[in-house]
TORDRENVEX-273325 format. One line per field, with one value per residue: residue number from 1; y, x, z of N, C-alpha, C in turn. Coordinates in steps of 0.1 Angstrom, whole numbers. Layout:
lumlo <- (NUM, ...)
nv <- (Y, ...)
nu <- (X, ...)
nw <- (Z, ...)
cav <- (Y, ...)
cau <- (X, ...)
caw <- (Z, ...)
cv <- (Y, ...)
cu <- (X, ...)
cw <- (Z, ...)
//
This chain:
lumlo <- (1, 2, 3, 4, 5, 6, 7, 8, 9, 10, 11, 12, 13, 14, 15, 16, 17, 18, 19, 20, 21, 22, 23, 24, 25, 26, 27, 28, 29, 30, 31, 32, 33, 34, 35, 36, 37, 38, 39, 40, 41, 42, 43, 44, 45, 46, 47, 48, 49, 50, 51, 52, 53, 54, 55, 56, 57, 58, 59, 60, 61, 62, 63, 64, 65, 66, 67, 68, 69, 70, 71, 72, 73, 74, 75, 76, 77, 78, 79, 80, 81, 82, 83, 84, 85, 86, 87, 88, 89, 90, 91, 92, 93, 94, 95, 96, 97, 98, 99, 100, 101, 102, 103, 104, 105, 106, 107, 108, 109, 110, 111, 112, 113, 114, 115, 116, 117, 118, 119, 120, 121, 122, 123, 124, 125, 126, 127, 128, 129, 130, 131, 132, 133, 134, 135, 136, 137, 138)
nv <- (-129, -123, -124, -134, -116, -93, -88, -82, -58, -42, -40, -16, 2, -13, -16, 10, 13, -7, 5, 28, 16, 5, 22, 18, 11, -13, -31, -28, -41, -67, -73, -73, -95, -116, -114, -119, -145, -159, -158, -176, -201, -203, -224, -225, -224, -199, -169, -158, -140, -137, -112, -76, -71, -94, -93, -70, -77, -98, -83, -67, -87, -97, -74, -73, -93, -86, -71, -42, -15, 19, 39, 64, 99, 105, 124, 146, 141, 114, 102, 107, 90, 65, 64, 54, 25, -6, -13, 10, 26, 11, 14, 42, 45, 28, 41, 69, 72, 50, 52, 34, 21, 25, 0, -19, -14, -21, -48, -57, -52, -67, -57, -45, -21, 1, -1, 3, 30, 42, 37, 52, 78, 82, 80, 101, 123, 121, 127, 153, 185, 208, 240, 257, 281, 315, 337, 369, 392, 422)
nu <- (111, 114, 140, 154, 175, 168, 143, 152, 165, 142, 131, 132, 115, 92, 87, 81, 58, 42, 41, 26, 2, -4, 3, 20, 52, 60, 39, 43, 67, 60, 41, 57, 74, 55, 45, 68, 74, 53, 57, 63, 88, 120, 142, 164, 154, 149, 129, 109, 93, 68, 64, 63, 37, 28, 44, 34, 8, 11, 20, -3, -22, -11, -12, -39, -42, -29, -32, -27, -23, -20, 11, 19, 15, 13, 12, -15, -24, -16, -33, -57, -54, -53, -79, -94, -108, -89, -86, -90, -70, -48, -51, -47, -21, -6, -11, -6, 18, 35, 33, 23, 9, -26, -37, -20, -24, -51, -48, -32, -49, -71, -93, -118, -112, -130, -138, -114, -110, -131, -124, -100, -109, -126, -106, -89, -106, -110, -85, -82, -71, -87, -87, -98, -124, -117, -126, -134, -131, -146)
nw <- (-144, -110, -89, -57, -49, -63, -51, -26, -30, -35, -10, 7, -5, -6, 21, 29, 14, 27, 53, 47, 41, 66, 87, 108, 119, 130, 122, 94, 90, 98, 79, 56, 62, 62, 36, 20, 29, 18, -9, -40, -43, -58, -78, -63, -37, -27, -22, -50, -77, -102, -113, -106, -98, -86, -62, -50, -47, -28, -6, -1, 5, 28, 44, 49, 67, 90, 121, 138, 160, 148, 146, 170, 169, 141, 111, 100, 74, 70, 89, 77, 55, 68, 76, 56, 39, 35, 8, -7, 4, -6, -34, -36, -26, -43, -67, -64, -48, -54, -81, -101, -131, -140, -149, -138, -111, -108, -113, -92, -70, -76, -89, -112, -139, -137, -111, -97, -104, -91, -64, -64, -69, -46, -26, -32, -28, 0, 9, 2, 11, 28, 37, 66, 66, 68, 94, 98, 123, 131)
cav <- (-134, -114, -133, -130, -105, -82, -86, -76, -44, -35, -40, -3, 8, -22, -13, 23, 9, -14, 15, 36, 8, 1, 33, 13, 4, -27, -38, -29, -52, -80, -75, -77, -108, -125, -114, -126, -159, -165, -158, -189, -204, -207, -237, -224, -223, -186, -163, -152, -136, -136, -98, -67, -72, -105, -89, -60, -85, -105, -73, -63, -98, -98, -63, -76, -102, -80, -61, -35, -1, 28, 46, 76, 111, 105, 136, 146, 134, 99, 99, 106, 78, 54, 64, 47, 11, -10, -14, 24, 30, 4, 21, 55, 43, 23, 51, 82, 71, 41, 56, 23, 24, 20, -14, -27, -12, -29, -62, -59, -51, -76, -48, -41, -7, 11, -2, 10, 44, 46, 38, 63, 91, 83, 83, 115, 132, 120, 133, 168, 194, 220, 249, 262, 294, 326, 346, 382, 399, 436)
cau <- (111, 121, 147, 155, 183, 160, 133, 159, 167, 129, 125, 129, 102, 80, 85, 74, 44, 35, 39, 15, -10, -7, 4, 28, 64, 60, 30, 49, 77, 53, 35, 67, 78, 45, 45, 80, 73, 43, 60, 68, 103, 127, 150, 174, 147, 147, 117, 109, 80, 67, 66, 61, 23, 28, 49, 25, -4, 14, 20, -17, -29, -5, -18, -53, -42, -22, -40, -18, -26, -10, 21, 14, 21, 13, 7, -30, -26, -16, -45, -68, -52, -57, -93, -100, -107, -76, -85, -89, -56, -39, -52, -41, -6, 0, -12, 0, 31, 43, 31, 20, -1, -39, -40, -13, -30, -63, -44, -28, -61, -81, -105, -120, -107, -139, -138, -102, -112, -140, -116, -91, -117, -130, -94, -84, -115, -108, -72, -81, -68, -96, -85, -110, -127, -113, -136, -128, -138, -144)
caw <- (-131, -101, -80, -43, -48, -68, -41, -15, -35, -34, 3, 13, -11, -1, 35, 28, 9, 38, 63, 43, 43, 80, 97, 119, 114, 134, 113, 81, 91, 99, 66, 46, 65, 58, 21, 14, 32, 10, -23, -44, -42, -70, -78, -52, -25, -22, -28, -63, -81, -116, -116, -94, -94, -76, -50, -44, -42, -16, 5, 1, 11, 42, 51, 53, 78, 102, 129, 147, 160, 141, 154, 176, 163, 127, 105, 97, 61, 72, 96, 67, 47, 76, 78, 44, 39, 30, -7, -11, 7, -15, -47, -34, -24, -56, -78, -61, -42, -62, -95, -110, -141, -135, -152, -128, -98, -108, -112, -78, -61, -81, -93, -126, -140, -132, -96, -93, -106, -80, -52, -65, -67, -32, -18, -34, -21, 14, 12, -1, 23, 27, 48, 73, 61, 77, 98, 102, 134, 129)
cv <- (-125, -124, -126, -117, -92, -78, -78, -61, -36, -34, -26, 3, 0, -19, 1, 21, 3, -4, 24, 29, 6, 12, 29, 7, -10, -36, -39, -40, -66, -83, -79, -91, -119, -126, -122, -141, -166, -165, -172, -189, -208, -220, -237, -223, -210, -179, -157, -148, -134, -121, -89, -68, -83, -101, -79, -67, -92, -95, -69, -75, -99, -86, -66, -86, -97, -70, -55, -21, 8, 34, 59, 88, 112, 118, 135, 139, 119, 95, 98, 93, 66, 53, 57, 32, 6, -10, 1, 29, 24, 11, 35, 54, 38, 33, 64, 82, 62, 43, 44, 27, 18, 5, -23, -26, -21, -44, -66, -61, -61, -69, -46, -26, 3, 11, 5, 25, 50, 47, 50, 77, 93, 86, 97, 125, 132, 127, 148, 176, 206, 229, 255, 276, 304, 334, 359, 389, 414, 444)
cu <- (119, 127, 149, 164, 176, 149, 140, 161, 154, 124, 123, 117, 90, 77, 78, 60, 36, 32, 27, 2, -14, -6, 13, 40, 65, 51, 36, 59, 71, 46, 45, 72, 68, 44, 56, 79, 63, 46, 65, 83, 109, 134, 160, 167, 144, 135, 119, 95, 80, 69, 63, 46, 22, 33, 40, 12, -1, 15, 5, -24, -24, -11, -32, -53, -36, -30, -30, -22, -16, -1, 14, 21, 21, 7, -8, -32, -26, -28, -57, -67, -56, -72, -101, -99, -94, -75, -83, -75, -46, -39, -45, -25, 0, 0, -4, 15, 40, 43, 30, 9, -15, -42, -32, -19, -43, -59, -40, -40, -72, -94, -106, -116, -117, -140, -125, -103, -121, -132, -106, -98, -121, -118, -89, -93, -113, -95, -72, -80, -77, -93, -98, -112, -122, -125, -129, -137, -135, -147)
cw <- (-122, -90, -66, -42, -53, -57, -29, -18, -33, -20, 9, 8, -7, 13, 37, 24, 20, 50, 60, 44, 57, 90, 109, 113, 118, 125, 99, 80, 91, 85, 56, 49, 60, 42, 15, 17, 23, -5, -27, -43, -55, -68, -66, -38, -19, -29, -41, -66, -96, -121, -104, -89, -84, -62, -43, -39, -29, -4, 8, 9, 26, 50, 56, 65, 91, 108, 140, 148, 153, 151, 159, 169, 148, 122, 101, 83, 62, 80, 87, 59, 55, 79, 67, 46, 32, 15, -12, -8, -3, -29, -46, -34, -37, -67, -76, -57, -51, -77, -105, -119, -136, -138, -142, -114, -97, -107, -98, -69, -65, -84, -108, -127, -135, -117, -90, -94, -95, -67, -52, -63, -52, -23, -20, -28, -6, 18, 9, 12, 20, 39, 53, 68, 72, 81, 103, 112, 132, 141)
//
């Protein structure tokens, strides 16, 4: 069981996670507020979660409900990330940034393992940095 004090310790990483999903600091804060508000309450009335999967699932569910334009001046890689659908972004962020095991990513996203692998492959392909070919003028 993850108690409120442990959730509080995870907030910076969860805020980074929400920002990568949303592309907006304002939206990331709103997502976290909604996610924490929707977590179950312990005997002391404070938020708790069965495990990290439940917390990440709450963040993903909240991200699906928040609509906010991205911050201006985001780097090109972030723009590519935001060009993906939310589920693919979530799979990429959970796998590549948060380094969760594939089984946990699939559980958070509610996907079968093969569906999670398809989202991961699609996301990685979209994020590939392909330099423009050089043209030599003679």
